[in-house]
Backbone of each chain as ProteinMPNN parsed JSONL, in Angstrom:
{"seq_chain_A": "MVARVQALPFDLSAEMAGFGVGAGAVVTFTGVVRDDGGDLAALEIEHYPGMTEAALRDHGLTAAARFGLSDWRIVHRFGRIPVGGPIMMVATAARHRRSAFDGADFLMDWLKSRAPFWKREIARDGSASWVAARAADEDALSRW", "coords_chain_A": {"N_chain_A": [[33.406, 90.467, -78.189], [35.059, 93.072, -78.063], [37.338, 95.749, -78.012], [37.997, 98.961, -79.031], [39.862, 101.712, -80.324], [39.618, 104.621, -82.175], [40.027, 107.057, -84.837], [38.179, 107.655, -86.805], [34.623, 108.089, -87.525], [32.142, 105.756, -86.247], [30.015, 103.088, -87.396], [27.038, 102.315, -86.24], [25.192, 100.281, -86.947], [26.779, 98.555, -88.411], [28.596, 97.845, -86.44], [26.954, 96.329, -84.833], [26.292, 94.123, -86.259], [26.011, 90.724, -86.14], [26.491, 90.761, -83.459], [26.272, 89.533, -80.147], [24.818, 87.169, -80.679], [22.232, 84.908, -80.015], [21.748, 85.86, -77.472], [19.427, 86.997, -74.933], [18.998, 89.624, -74.464], [20.027, 92.756, -75.646], [21.866, 95.655, -75.201], [22.551, 98.951, -76.259], [24.584, 101.86, -76.146], [25.183, 105.145, -77.186], [27.389, 107.826, -77.126], [27.204, 111.296, -77.757], [28.552, 114.306, -79.087], [27.588, 117.187, -77.471], [26.236, 120.53, -77.403], [26.093, 122.563, -74.916], [26.271, 125.265, -74.203], [25.983, 126.819, -76.463], [28.159, 127.711, -77.933], [30.001, 125.862, -78.686], [32.188, 124.204, -80.912], [33.478, 121.796, -81.403], [34.772, 118.728, -79.966], [38.021, 117.804, -78.865], [39.741, 114.892, -78.512], [42.098, 113.292, -76.579], [44.242, 110.456, -76.225], [45.932, 107.622, -74.707], [47.979, 105.926, -76.437], [48.094, 102.436, -76.692], [48.009, 101.977, -73.772], [45.348, 102.791, -73.482], [43.771, 101.111, -75.167], [44.329, 98.628, -73.972], [43.323, 99.044, -71.393], [40.603, 99.409, -71.905], [39.929, 96.903, -72.854], [40.541, 95.244, -70.658], [38.63, 96.197, -68.871], [36.257, 95.616, -70.143], [36.323, 92.831, -70.017], [36.208, 92.505, -67.253], [33.632, 93.522, -66.75], [32.132, 91.675, -68.176], [32.53, 89.315, -66.716], [31.478, 90.057, -64.265], [28.78, 90.772, -64.714], [27.759, 88.747, -66.182], [27.9, 88.861, -69.004], [27.406, 87.873, -72.34], [28.504, 88.891, -74.571], [30.325, 91.829, -75.546], [31.09, 95.201, -76.457], [33.244, 97.901, -77.006], [33.712, 101.012, -78.369], [35.68, 103.771, -78.881], [36.283, 107.072, -79.804], [39.021, 109.212, -80.91], [40.724, 112.388, -81.325], [39.498, 115.142, -83.356], [36.105, 115.894, -82.989], [33.113, 116.928, -84.263], [30.33, 118.942, -83.013], [27.428, 117.071, -82.44], [28.472, 114.803, -83.486], [29.276, 111.279, -83.104], [30.848, 110.106, -80.146], [31.536, 107.795, -78.678], [30.716, 104.315, -78.163], [29.007, 101.763, -76.336], [28.189, 98.331, -76.198], [26.25, 95.695, -74.897], [25.556, 92.281, -74.231], [23.371, 89.849, -72.931], [21.729, 87.167, -71.091], [19.483, 88.179, -69.845], [17.631, 91.264, -69.51], [18.311, 92.978, -67.303], [20.968, 92.409, -66.611], [22.259, 93.164, -68.97], [21.661, 95.92, -69.157], [22.799, 96.83, -66.696], [25.468, 96.097, -67.043], [26.212, 97.725, -69.199], [25.84, 100.248, -68.068], [27.675, 100.233, -65.972], [30.065, 100.01, -67.462], [30.003, 102.501, -68.747], [30.136, 104.328, -66.584], [32.686, 103.762, -65.697], [34.231, 104.429, -67.949], [33.95, 107.188, -67.978], [35.585, 108.23, -65.946], [37.887, 106.674, -65.542], [39.046, 105.645, -67.809], [41.746, 106.124, -70.046], [41.378, 108.898, -71.401], [41.231, 112.267, -72.535], [39.412, 115.214, -72.694], [39.06, 118.082, -74.751], [37.53, 121.173, -75.17], [36.604, 122.842, -78.096], [35.891, 125.995, -79.001], [33.614, 127.982, -81.048], [34.967, 130.27, -81.751], [37.498, 129.39, -81.916], [39.007, 129.16, -79.627], [40.335, 127.101, -76.984], [39.693, 124.763, -74.356], [40.512, 122.639, -71.661], [38.51, 119.961, -70.49], [37.343, 119.716, -67.215], [37.52, 117.156, -64.708], [34.533, 115.757, -63.378], [32.951, 115.814, -60.218], [30.611, 114.431, -59.956], [30.852, 112.347, -61.766], [32.804, 110.819, -60.592], [31.459, 110.123, -58.251], [29.461, 108.57, -59.366], [30.828, 106.31, -60.106], [31.359, 105.172, -57.679], [29.082, 103.843, -57.027], [29.319, 101.266, -57.844]], "CA_chain_A": [[34.306, 90.986, -77.167], [35.919, 93.954, -78.85], [37.606, 97.099, -77.527], [38.699, 99.613, -80.139], [40.033, 103.161, -80.276], [39.796, 105.015, -83.576], [39.753, 108.459, -85.149], [37.038, 107.779, -87.707], [33.301, 107.766, -86.984], [31.759, 104.341, -86.337], [28.686, 102.824, -87.943], [26.423, 101.481, -85.209], [24.578, 99.065, -87.5], [27.873, 97.645, -88.762], [29.149, 97.329, -85.185], [26.024, 95.403, -84.202], [26.099, 92.937, -87.104], [26.567, 89.51, -85.544], [26.794, 90.973, -82.037], [25.391, 88.951, -79.133], [23.923, 86.155, -81.236], [21.747, 83.95, -79.025], [21.441, 86.525, -76.209], [18.038, 87.413, -74.787], [18.934, 91.072, -74.295], [21.165, 93.53, -76.155], [21.759, 97.087, -74.902], [23.6, 99.793, -76.85], [24.607, 103.271, -75.769], [26.079, 105.973, -77.996], [27.612, 109.18, -76.621], [27.254, 112.25, -78.86], [29.023, 115.635, -78.667], [26.483, 118.139, -77.355], [26.625, 121.925, -77.2], [25.215, 123.094, -73.868], [26.323, 126.721, -74.058], [25.711, 127.494, -77.721], [29.343, 128.19, -78.647], [30.956, 124.765, -78.894], [32.317, 123.739, -82.29], [33.93, 120.398, -81.466], [35.652, 118.217, -78.92], [39.252, 117.119, -79.278], [39.969, 113.861, -77.506], [43.455, 112.732, -76.557], [44.3, 109.174, -75.511], [47.273, 107.098, -74.409], [48.038, 104.749, -77.314], [48.608, 101.249, -76.004], [47.336, 101.812, -72.488], [43.897, 102.963, -73.59], [43.183, 99.891, -75.713], [44.452, 97.556, -72.972], [42.425, 99.345, -70.281], [39.229, 99.144, -72.35], [39.749, 95.455, -72.949], [40.496, 94.723, -69.28], [37.386, 96.527, -68.201], [35.21, 94.828, -70.79], [36.393, 91.474, -69.45], [35.707, 92.606, -65.876], [32.175, 93.675, -66.816], [31.559, 90.412, -68.658], [32.535, 88.35, -65.61], [30.631, 90.519, -63.159], [27.36, 90.859, -65.054], [27.356, 87.6, -66.993], [27.679, 89.273, -70.39], [27.858, 86.898, -73.335], [29.274, 89.646, -75.568], [30.413, 93.257, -75.24], [31.876, 95.951, -77.438], [33.501, 99.299, -76.653], [34.41, 101.763, -79.419], [35.845, 105.154, -78.41], [37.045, 107.844, -80.796], [39.925, 110.266, -80.47], [40.865, 113.434, -82.336], [38.479, 116.198, -83.373], [34.757, 115.393, -83.265], [32.23, 118.091, -84.252], [29.054, 118.846, -82.3], [26.506, 116.164, -83.121], [29.179, 113.583, -83.892], [29.363, 110.242, -82.082], [32.134, 109.998, -79.454], [31.83, 106.424, -78.26], [29.575, 103.423, -77.964], [29.177, 100.463, -75.696], [27.092, 97.381, -76.388], [26.345, 94.533, -74.014], [24.576, 91.224, -74.49], [23.237, 88.925, -71.802], [20.481, 86.39, -71.155], [18.344, 88.98, -69.391], [17.74, 92.712, -69.682], [18.951, 93.672, -66.191], [22.419, 92.232, -66.734], [22.743, 93.942, -70.115], [21.613, 97.344, -68.764], [23.777, 97.107, -65.642], [26.81, 95.977, -67.623], [26.465, 98.923, -70.007], [25.917, 101.379, -67.134], [28.976, 100.06, -65.303], [31.12, 100.366, -68.424], [29.954, 103.944, -68.983], [30.65, 105.038, -65.409], [34.127, 103.577, -65.672], [34.825, 105.187, -69.057], [33.907, 108.617, -67.67], [36.62, 108.726, -65.029], [39.04, 105.799, -65.386], [39.664, 105.286, -69.092], [42.72, 107.178, -70.377], [40.984, 109.874, -72.421], [41.132, 113.646, -72.046], [38.62, 116.001, -73.642], [39.258, 119.519, -74.831], [36.444, 121.825, -75.907], [37.015, 123.842, -79.072], [34.765, 126.916, -79.218], [33.471, 128.458, -82.439], [35.984, 131.299, -82.024], [38.792, 128.729, -82.012], [39.654, 128.996, -78.32], [40.27, 125.716, -76.51], [39.851, 124.588, -72.909], [40.409, 121.243, -71.229], [37.351, 119.645, -69.651], [37.731, 119.252, -65.879], [36.796, 115.994, -64.217], [33.368, 116.125, -62.578], [32.768, 115.016, -59.0], [29.452, 113.552, -60.16], [31.311, 111.14, -62.453], [33.513, 110.019, -59.581], [30.42, 109.575, -57.378], [28.74, 107.521, -60.092], [31.652, 105.105, -60.093], [31.323, 104.572, -56.345], [27.887, 102.987, -56.942], [29.656, 99.886, -58.186]], "C_chain_A": [[35.383, 91.812, -77.848], [36.085, 95.284, -78.116], [38.443, 97.787, -78.593], [38.745, 101.122, -79.94], [40.321, 103.615, -81.698], [39.469, 106.487, -83.771], [38.457, 108.611, -85.947], [35.72, 107.544, -86.985], [33.052, 106.258, -87.091], [30.331, 104.257, -86.86], [28.01, 101.833, -86.997], [25.847, 100.189, -85.786], [25.65, 98.06, -87.898], [28.478, 97.025, -87.499], [28.263, 96.221, -84.609], [25.773, 94.152, -85.032], [26.778, 91.735, -86.447], [26.878, 89.624, -84.072], [25.78, 90.24, -81.168], [24.417, 87.914, -79.655], [23.53, 85.151, -80.145], [21.413, 84.574, -77.685], [19.949, 86.862, -76.156], [17.892, 88.917, -74.707], [20.205, 91.706, -74.839], [20.898, 95.005, -75.857], [22.876, 97.816, -75.634], [23.453, 101.216, -76.323], [25.587, 103.983, -76.686], [26.175, 107.353, -77.36], [27.844, 110.111, -77.794], [27.723, 113.601, -78.325], [27.837, 116.603, -78.628], [27.035, 119.526, -77.033], [25.683, 122.548, -76.19], [25.14, 124.612, -73.898], [26.075, 127.495, -75.337], [26.936, 127.985, -78.462], [30.398, 127.109, -78.869], [30.988, 124.345, -80.359], [32.62, 122.239, -82.328], [34.598, 120.013, -80.15], [36.904, 117.665, -79.573], [39.594, 116.147, -78.159], [41.367, 113.275, -77.682], [43.388, 111.393, -75.842], [45.75, 108.744, -75.36], [47.419, 105.805, -75.22], [48.7, 103.572, -76.601], [47.887, 101.034, -74.696], [45.82, 101.869, -72.644], [43.231, 101.683, -74.096], [43.193, 98.766, -74.678], [43.474, 97.773, -71.818], [40.972, 99.064, -70.666], [38.963, 97.644, -72.365], [39.643, 94.838, -71.548], [39.14, 94.985, -68.65], [36.193, 95.823, -68.828], [35.16, 93.421, -70.214], [35.873, 91.455, -68.014], [34.182, 92.686, -65.864], [31.51, 92.363, -67.232], [31.46, 89.399, -67.524], [31.529, 88.763, -64.537], [29.141, 90.454, -63.475], [26.888, 89.701, -65.94], [27.064, 87.979, -68.435], [28.2, 88.194, -71.337], [28.651, 87.574, -74.445], [29.305, 91.107, -75.121], [31.283, 93.92, -76.298], [32.024, 97.388, -76.942], [34.249, 99.927, -77.822], [34.477, 103.216, -78.942], [36.715, 105.887, -79.41], [38.027, 108.791, -80.123], [40.063, 111.267, -81.615], [39.688, 114.397, -82.284], [37.127, 115.629, -83.797], [33.793, 116.572, -83.173], [30.973, 117.853, -83.423], [28.089, 117.985, -83.129], [27.152, 114.863, -83.542], [29.236, 112.573, -82.771], [30.767, 110.155, -81.489], [32.495, 108.539, -79.202], [30.545, 105.612, -78.204], [29.976, 102.257, -77.085], [27.963, 99.62, -76.066], [27.333, 96.207, -75.451], [25.258, 93.547, -74.402], [24.569, 90.264, -73.316], [21.954, 88.122, -71.973], [19.288, 87.278, -70.844], [18.665, 90.47, -69.426], [18.535, 93.379, -68.564], [20.472, 93.581, -66.285], [22.983, 93.098, -67.858], [22.744, 95.436, -69.788], [22.696, 97.667, -67.735], [25.206, 97.052, -66.184], [27.174, 97.222, -68.425], [26.654, 100.154, -69.106], [27.267, 101.387, -66.407], [30.125, 100.474, -66.226], [31.157, 101.871, -68.656], [30.523, 104.724, -67.8], [32.169, 104.925, -65.332], [34.806, 104.422, -66.756], [34.937, 106.675, -68.726], [35.105, 109.082, -66.836], [37.841, 107.83, -64.871], [39.701, 105.392, -66.699], [40.57, 106.441, -69.524], [42.332, 107.996, -71.616], [40.916, 111.242, -71.757], [40.457, 114.487, -73.114], [39.012, 117.475, -73.575], [38.125, 120.108, -75.67], [37.022, 122.885, -76.832], [35.797, 124.721, -79.369], [34.734, 127.393, -80.668], [34.493, 129.535, -82.775], [37.397, 130.71, -82.04], [39.5, 128.541, -80.687], [39.403, 127.579, -77.789], [40.416, 125.672, -75.001], [39.643, 123.119, -72.541], [39.196, 121.075, -70.329], [37.851, 119.121, -68.31], [36.906, 118.028, -65.504], [35.657, 116.459, -63.325], [33.245, 115.2, -61.372], [31.624, 114.025, -59.182], [29.858, 112.252, -60.852], [32.036, 110.209, -61.486], [32.496, 109.362, -58.637], [29.697, 108.407, -58.054], [29.51, 106.213, -60.04], [31.563, 104.391, -58.745], [30.078, 103.702, -56.145], [28.24, 101.521, -57.093], [30.649, 99.307, -57.213]], "O_chain_A": [[36.467, 91.321, -78.164], [35.108, 95.875, -77.655], [39.476, 97.264, -79.013], [37.792, 101.728, -79.451], [41.188, 103.044, -82.361], [38.737, 107.087, -82.984], [37.728, 109.589, -85.776], [35.69, 106.878, -85.95], [33.663, 105.572, -87.91], [29.556, 105.21, -86.781], [28.368, 100.655, -86.961], [25.992, 99.122, -85.188], [25.461, 96.854, -87.744], [28.826, 95.845, -87.479], [28.759, 95.289, -83.976], [25.116, 93.22, -84.567], [27.989, 91.743, -86.228], [27.458, 88.712, -83.483], [24.576, 90.312, -81.414], [23.309, 87.786, -79.135], [24.389, 84.614, -79.444], [20.848, 83.898, -76.826], [19.293, 86.995, -77.189], [16.789, 89.442, -74.862], [21.314, 91.263, -74.54], [19.847, 95.539, -76.21], [24.02, 97.36, -75.634], [22.347, 101.702, -76.088], [26.687, 103.49, -76.937], [25.153, 107.981, -77.084], [28.584, 109.779, -78.72], [27.334, 113.999, -77.227], [27.166, 116.81, -79.638], [28.124, 119.679, -76.48], [24.6, 123.011, -76.548], [24.082, 125.19, -73.649], [25.966, 128.72, -75.297], [26.803, 128.612, -79.512], [31.546, 127.407, -79.198], [29.941, 124.152, -80.977], [32.094, 121.508, -83.167], [34.94, 120.869, -79.334], [36.864, 117.13, -80.681], [39.72, 116.539, -76.999], [41.755, 112.831, -78.762], [42.564, 111.212, -74.946], [46.669, 109.418, -75.826], [47.038, 104.728, -74.76], [49.751, 103.724, -75.979], [47.219, 100.015, -74.518], [45.094, 101.095, -72.02], [42.243, 101.225, -73.522], [42.208, 98.044, -74.519], [42.87, 96.823, -71.321], [40.2, 98.546, -69.86], [37.904, 97.182, -71.939], [38.766, 94.014, -71.288], [38.57, 94.12, -67.985], [35.234, 95.475, -68.139], [34.082, 92.885, -69.955], [35.188, 90.518, -67.605], [33.521, 92.011, -65.075], [30.461, 91.991, -66.706], [30.45, 88.711, -67.378], [30.822, 87.926, -63.975], [28.332, 90.12, -62.609], [25.743, 89.689, -66.391], [26.104, 87.488, -69.03], [29.298, 87.67, -71.154], [29.385, 86.912, -75.179], [28.415, 91.561, -74.402], [32.105, 93.271, -76.945], [31.052, 98.012, -76.514], [35.303, 99.433, -78.222], [33.449, 103.82, -78.637], [37.763, 105.386, -79.817], [37.894, 109.128, -78.947], [39.586, 111.031, -82.725], [38.968, 114.458, -81.286], [37.015, 114.968, -84.829], [33.664, 117.167, -82.103], [30.596, 116.711, -83.163], [27.959, 118.153, -84.341], [26.458, 113.917, -83.915], [29.245, 112.954, -81.6], [31.757, 110.131, -82.22], [33.614, 108.105, -79.477], [29.441, 106.156, -78.198], [31.127, 101.82, -77.085], [26.856, 100.135, -76.225], [28.469, 95.783, -75.241], [24.176, 93.934, -74.845], [25.617, 89.909, -72.776], [21.179, 88.371, -72.897], [18.232, 87.171, -71.467], [19.828, 90.873, -69.377], [19.353, 94.258, -68.837], [21.174, 94.568, -66.064], [24.053, 93.691, -67.718], [23.704, 96.14, -70.099], [23.423, 98.651, -67.876], [26.047, 97.873, -65.818], [28.299, 97.716, -68.345], [27.522, 100.991, -69.357], [27.902, 102.43, -66.257], [31.036, 101.195, -65.819], [32.237, 102.454, -68.752], [31.295, 105.665, -67.983], [32.853, 105.874, -64.949], [35.834, 105.052, -66.506], [35.888, 107.342, -69.134], [35.581, 110.205, -67.006], [38.759, 108.187, -64.132], [40.805, 104.848, -66.692], [40.199, 107.607, -69.383], [42.873, 107.814, -72.707], [40.589, 111.362, -70.576], [40.86, 114.485, -74.277], [39.258, 118.031, -72.505], [37.804, 119.6, -76.744], [37.824, 123.72, -76.414], [34.8, 124.251, -79.917], [35.7, 127.227, -81.413], [34.854, 129.707, -83.94], [38.377, 131.444, -82.163], [40.502, 127.829, -80.624], [38.393, 126.95, -78.106], [41.174, 126.452, -74.426], [38.733, 122.455, -73.037], [38.894, 121.941, -69.508], [38.671, 118.205, -68.257], [35.757, 117.878, -65.92], [35.796, 117.442, -62.598], [33.408, 113.984, -61.476], [31.654, 112.921, -58.637], [29.298, 111.191, -60.577], [31.904, 108.987, -61.551], [32.646, 108.198, -58.267], [29.366, 107.404, -57.42], [28.92, 105.137, -59.943], [31.676, 103.168, -58.671], [30.02, 102.913, -55.202], [27.566, 100.644, -56.552], [31.045, 98.149, -57.35]]}, "seq_chain_B": "MTVEVLYFAWMRERVGHPRETVQTDAATPRALIAELAALSEGHAAAFADGAVVRCAVDQVLTDLDAPLGQPREVAFFPPMTGG", "coords_chain_B": {"N_chain_B": [[68.448, 104.496, -63.012], [67.067, 104.356, -66.351], [64.306, 106.042, -67.534], [61.396, 106.377, -69.504], [59.431, 109.171, -69.684], [56.102, 110.187, -69.915], [53.68, 112.657, -70.866], [50.344, 113.89, -70.649], [47.492, 115.651, -72.036], [46.669, 118.762, -70.474], [48.888, 118.755, -68.892], [50.925, 117.918, -70.555], [50.968, 120.104, -72.273], [51.842, 122.14, -70.554], [54.369, 121.228, -69.749], [55.598, 121.198, -72.214], [56.452, 119.323, -74.017], [55.717, 115.988, -75.255], [57.008, 113.724, -74.289], [59.925, 112.458, -72.563], [63.252, 111.342, -71.86], [64.523, 110.26, -68.818], [66.999, 110.135, -66.208], [66.856, 108.474, -63.189], [66.59, 107.709, -59.685], [64.366, 107.486, -58.242], [62.086, 106.369, -55.746], [59.374, 106.223, -55.686], [56.429, 107.212, -57.61], [55.735, 109.775, -56.672], [58.142, 110.765, -55.685], [59.554, 110.886, -58.05], [58.095, 112.861, -59.353], [58.852, 115.1, -57.85], [61.495, 115.379, -58.664], [61.162, 115.846, -61.421], [59.658, 118.205, -61.418], [61.52, 120.089, -60.849], [62.879, 120.538, -63.162], [62.13, 122.532, -65.027], [60.345, 125.686, -65.467], [57.968, 125.149, -66.734], [57.589, 122.397, -66.193], [57.303, 122.616, -63.416], [54.925, 124.049, -63.303], [53.18, 122.199, -64.411], [53.066, 120.264, -62.439], [52.119, 121.607, -60.27], [49.725, 121.445, -58.809], [49.336, 118.938, -56.867], [47.161, 117.375, -56.244], [45.704, 116.814, -58.496], [47.175, 115.182, -60.094], [47.575, 112.282, -61.916], [48.812, 108.928, -62.405], [50.484, 106.505, -64.416], [52.24, 103.517, -64.392], [54.285, 101.783, -66.486], [52.017, 101.622, -68.094], [49.927, 100.976, -66.379], [47.502, 102.073, -64.124], [48.595, 103.693, -61.232], [49.18, 104.235, -57.772], [50.463, 107.281, -56.381], [52.222, 106.918, -54.318], [53.086, 104.354, -54.423], [55.549, 101.695, -54.715], [58.04, 102.356, -57.148], [59.639, 100.628, -58.595], [61.343, 99.155, -61.387], [60.638, 100.621, -63.88], [59.823, 100.815, -67.419], [58.404, 102.82, -68.546], [56.779, 105.75, -67.5], [53.852, 107.529, -66.956], [52.309, 110.728, -66.672], [49.355, 112.499, -65.916], [46.328, 114.545, -66.005], [43.15, 114.109, -64.177], [41.037, 111.719, -65.754], [38.829, 112.109, -68.562], [36.833, 110.668, -70.125], [34.349, 108.993, -72.191]], "CA_chain_B": [[67.78, 103.809, -64.107], [66.565, 105.214, -67.425], [62.847, 105.919, -67.625], [60.693, 107.229, -70.459], [58.326, 109.842, -69.002], [55.105, 110.707, -70.853], [52.72, 113.617, -70.313], [49.137, 114.004, -71.463], [46.516, 116.738, -71.871], [47.266, 120.067, -70.15], [50.225, 118.579, -68.32], [51.816, 117.902, -71.724], [51.089, 121.481, -72.766], [52.65, 122.945, -69.623], [55.759, 120.765, -69.828], [56.102, 121.675, -73.497], [56.693, 118.196, -74.915], [54.907, 114.835, -74.835], [57.785, 112.667, -73.632], [61.355, 112.703, -72.402], [63.961, 110.264, -71.177], [65.196, 110.802, -67.631], [67.751, 109.25, -65.311], [66.31, 108.678, -61.859], [66.583, 106.622, -58.71], [63.177, 107.723, -57.411], [61.497, 105.136, -55.211], [57.925, 106.27, -55.921], [56.044, 108.261, -58.567], [55.755, 111.085, -56.026], [59.541, 111.204, -55.637], [59.911, 111.23, -59.424], [57.46, 114.165, -59.612], [59.68, 116.145, -57.227], [62.667, 115.574, -59.53], [60.722, 116.427, -62.698], [59.165, 119.575, -61.206], [62.683, 120.979, -60.749], [63.549, 120.621, -64.463], [61.831, 123.798, -65.722], [59.127, 126.35, -64.991], [56.829, 124.419, -67.303], [57.396, 121.187, -65.376], [56.792, 123.023, -62.105], [53.515, 124.418, -63.483], [52.415, 120.976, -64.664], [52.918, 119.483, -61.209], [51.869, 122.543, -59.167], [48.619, 120.963, -57.976], [49.536, 117.495, -56.737], [45.892, 116.664, -56.067], [45.101, 116.434, -59.776], [48.127, 114.396, -60.875], [47.378, 110.838, -61.983], [50.052, 108.297, -62.861], [50.487, 105.108, -64.859], [53.58, 102.941, -64.478], [54.196, 100.769, -67.536], [50.646, 101.635, -68.619], [48.946, 100.546, -65.38], [47.228, 103.133, -63.15], [49.376, 103.406, -60.038], [49.16, 105.242, -56.722], [51.688, 108.078, -56.389], [53.127, 106.478, -53.252], [53.438, 102.94, -54.597], [56.937, 101.514, -55.159], [58.176, 102.575, -58.59], [60.289, 99.476, -59.23], [62.262, 99.458, -62.493], [59.723, 100.715, -65.028], [60.29, 101.291, -68.716], [57.627, 103.989, -68.95], [55.911, 106.339, -66.476], [53.053, 108.607, -67.547], [51.597, 111.619, -65.753], [48.24, 113.139, -66.606], [45.248, 114.985, -65.113], [42.03, 113.156, -64.111], [40.571, 111.341, -67.085], [37.499, 112.633, -68.903], [36.346, 109.957, -71.308], [32.912, 108.743, -72.284]], "C_chain_B": [[67.295, 104.837, -65.13], [65.07, 104.971, -67.591], [62.325, 106.873, -68.683], [59.488, 107.836, -69.74], [57.403, 110.469, -70.048], [54.16, 111.663, -70.129], [51.521, 113.703, -71.248], [48.324, 115.239, -71.083], [47.231, 118.029, -71.439], [48.611, 119.925, -69.449], [51.27, 118.548, -69.43], [52.041, 119.332, -72.227], [51.991, 122.314, -71.858], [54.116, 122.539, -69.663], [56.394, 121.229, -71.14], [56.471, 120.572, -74.469], [55.99, 116.957, -74.373], [55.689, 113.742, -74.109], [59.241, 113.08, -73.508], [61.964, 111.517, -71.661], [64.708, 110.858, -69.998], [65.981, 109.696, -66.91], [67.247, 109.515, -63.903], [66.532, 107.456, -60.983], [65.381, 106.766, -57.778], [62.548, 106.398, -56.99], [59.997, 105.055, -55.46], [57.628, 107.287, -57.01], [56.115, 109.653, -57.94], [57.184, 111.648, -55.947], [60.024, 111.61, -57.033], [59.326, 112.593, -59.8], [58.327, 115.289, -59.054], [60.912, 116.433, -58.088], [62.276, 116.285, -60.828], [60.326, 117.89, -62.534], [60.306, 120.575, -61.148], [63.351, 121.219, -62.109], [63.331, 121.957, -65.161], [60.609, 124.436, -65.094], [57.886, 125.632, -65.501], [56.526, 123.148, -66.523], [56.781, 121.547, -64.026], [55.305, 123.368, -62.203], [52.65, 123.167, -63.675], [52.114, 120.226, -63.372], [52.516, 120.347, -60.009], [50.762, 122.062, -58.234], [48.679, 119.435, -57.915], [48.244, 116.708, -56.65], [45.292, 116.196, -57.392], [46.057, 115.613, -60.649], [47.778, 112.911, -60.759], [48.596, 110.222, -62.649], [49.788, 106.878, -63.352], [51.933, 104.661, -64.982], [53.51, 101.734, -65.417], [52.742, 100.518, -67.932], [49.612, 101.04, -67.67], [48.765, 101.679, -64.376], [47.848, 102.765, -61.82], [49.262, 104.561, -59.044], [50.502, 105.979, -56.694], [52.697, 107.619, -55.336], [53.489, 104.992, -53.338], [54.906, 102.824, -55.009], [57.034, 101.639, -56.676], [58.78, 101.361, -59.299], [61.265, 99.924, -60.311], [61.452, 99.59, -63.781], [60.438, 101.159, -66.298], [59.666, 102.66, -68.999], [56.742, 104.461, -67.791], [55.175, 107.515, -67.112], [52.376, 109.413, -66.458], [50.521, 112.361, -66.541], [47.201, 113.604, -65.589], [44.143, 113.931, -65.06], [41.41, 112.943, -65.49], [39.133, 111.793, -67.302], [36.983, 111.98, -70.18], [34.836, 109.898, -71.363], [32.169, 109.776, -73.109]], "O_chain_B": [[67.136, 106.018, -64.823], [64.628, 103.836, -67.765], [62.748, 108.027, -68.759], [58.626, 107.11, -69.246], [57.852, 111.184, -70.945], [53.877, 111.5, -68.942], [51.654, 113.604, -72.468], [48.445, 115.786, -69.987], [48.287, 118.355, -71.982], [49.393, 120.876, -69.416], [52.367, 119.083, -69.272], [53.162, 119.714, -72.561], [52.808, 123.1, -72.339], [55.004, 123.391, -69.617], [57.567, 121.603, -71.179], [56.773, 120.849, -75.63], [55.699, 116.876, -73.18], [55.103, 112.927, -73.396], [59.727, 113.936, -74.247], [61.281, 110.794, -70.936], [65.439, 111.838, -70.146], [65.664, 108.509, -66.998], [67.213, 110.665, -63.467], [66.646, 106.329, -61.466], [65.378, 106.237, -56.667], [62.486, 105.443, -57.765], [59.413, 103.971, -55.449], [58.469, 108.133, -57.312], [56.514, 110.609, -58.605], [57.402, 112.847, -56.12], [60.802, 112.553, -57.181], [59.977, 113.386, -60.481], [58.517, 116.314, -59.709], [61.324, 117.585, -58.226], [62.963, 117.202, -61.278], [60.618, 118.719, -63.396], [60.102, 121.769, -61.369], [64.286, 122.014, -62.204], [64.24, 122.467, -65.818], [59.917, 123.814, -64.288], [56.883, 125.519, -64.796], [55.369, 122.849, -66.226], [55.864, 120.878, -63.549], [54.521, 123.033, -61.315], [51.532, 123.09, -63.167], [51.049, 119.628, -63.223], [52.562, 119.888, -58.869], [50.843, 122.244, -57.019], [48.153, 118.738, -58.783], [48.22, 115.513, -56.944], [44.466, 115.283, -57.411], [45.769, 115.376, -61.822], [47.696, 112.358, -59.661], [49.328, 110.9, -63.369], [48.978, 106.147, -62.782], [52.752, 105.341, -65.6], [52.767, 100.785, -65.169], [52.302, 99.379, -68.082], [48.532, 100.641, -68.106], [49.743, 102.194, -63.835], [47.655, 101.654, -61.327], [49.251, 105.727, -59.438], [51.549, 105.383, -56.949], [53.89, 107.9, -55.453], [54.12, 104.445, -52.434], [55.454, 103.76, -55.592], [56.205, 101.091, -57.403], [58.47, 101.096, -60.461], [61.932, 100.949, -60.169], [61.572, 98.754, -64.676], [61.498, 101.783, -66.258], [60.291, 103.535, -69.599], [56.039, 103.658, -67.176], [55.79, 108.386, -67.728], [51.926, 108.867, -65.451], [50.741, 112.792, -67.673], [47.181, 113.128, -64.454], [44.187, 112.959, -65.814], [41.281, 113.878, -66.281], [38.331, 111.854, -66.37], [36.73, 112.65, -71.181], [34.137, 110.646, -70.68], [30.952, 109.681, -73.266]]}, "name": "protein", "num_of_chains": 2, "seq": "MVARVQALPFDLSAEMAGFGVGAGAVVTFTGVVRDDGGDLAALEIEHYPGMTEAALRDHGLTAAARFGLSDWRIVHRFGRIPVGGPIMMVATAARHRRSAFDGADFLMDWLKSRAPFWKREIARDGSASWVAARAADEDALSRWMTVEVLYFAWMRERVGHPRETVQTDAATPRALIAELAALSEGHAAAFADGAVVRCAVDQVLTDLDAPLGQPREVAFFPPMTGG"}
């Protein structure tokens, strides 16, 4: 049961060492910076120190209670992350696969539109633009 | 009361600084926004589109029309884009 915000890359295998021991199902998801338009160099992610960590922890606890997770982990980076670099990960552990998948999906939908992070795209020419919230992300949250 | 006001993302850029201390008797975040928007052109630009302003009072997401109480810290920011 860990929520962490950090600038450095994370090591998925290290994060998973000792995670969810005794569970019947473990799900992990890693988000990676992708370049859809061919001119993205990096993302810059801003957060709200203090609130972000607390919000991640609160939501992990909510997911654990709702989906019967025996363990969970959320790691989200901030600062500059180049294309191809990992942005964040969630891991969930439960007795059965459905709970682990649903718990991870729920956490991801929440992270997209309720966790205090703001993304800015840095193009190869150095220009920067803030990423606008997507209606689809808000709709996804309404599923829960 | 004395309140520390924080700004994030493009709202921070428009205001021109990440935080400031203000004196206010605003009853709600929305009333505080009206006071802040009058401080400078940058503040006015940051709050120009009320539909995209989100707020946290003492680090808890709060509706703009909820009672403000006596907070230590109020943050304003655009819709979040994590994940």
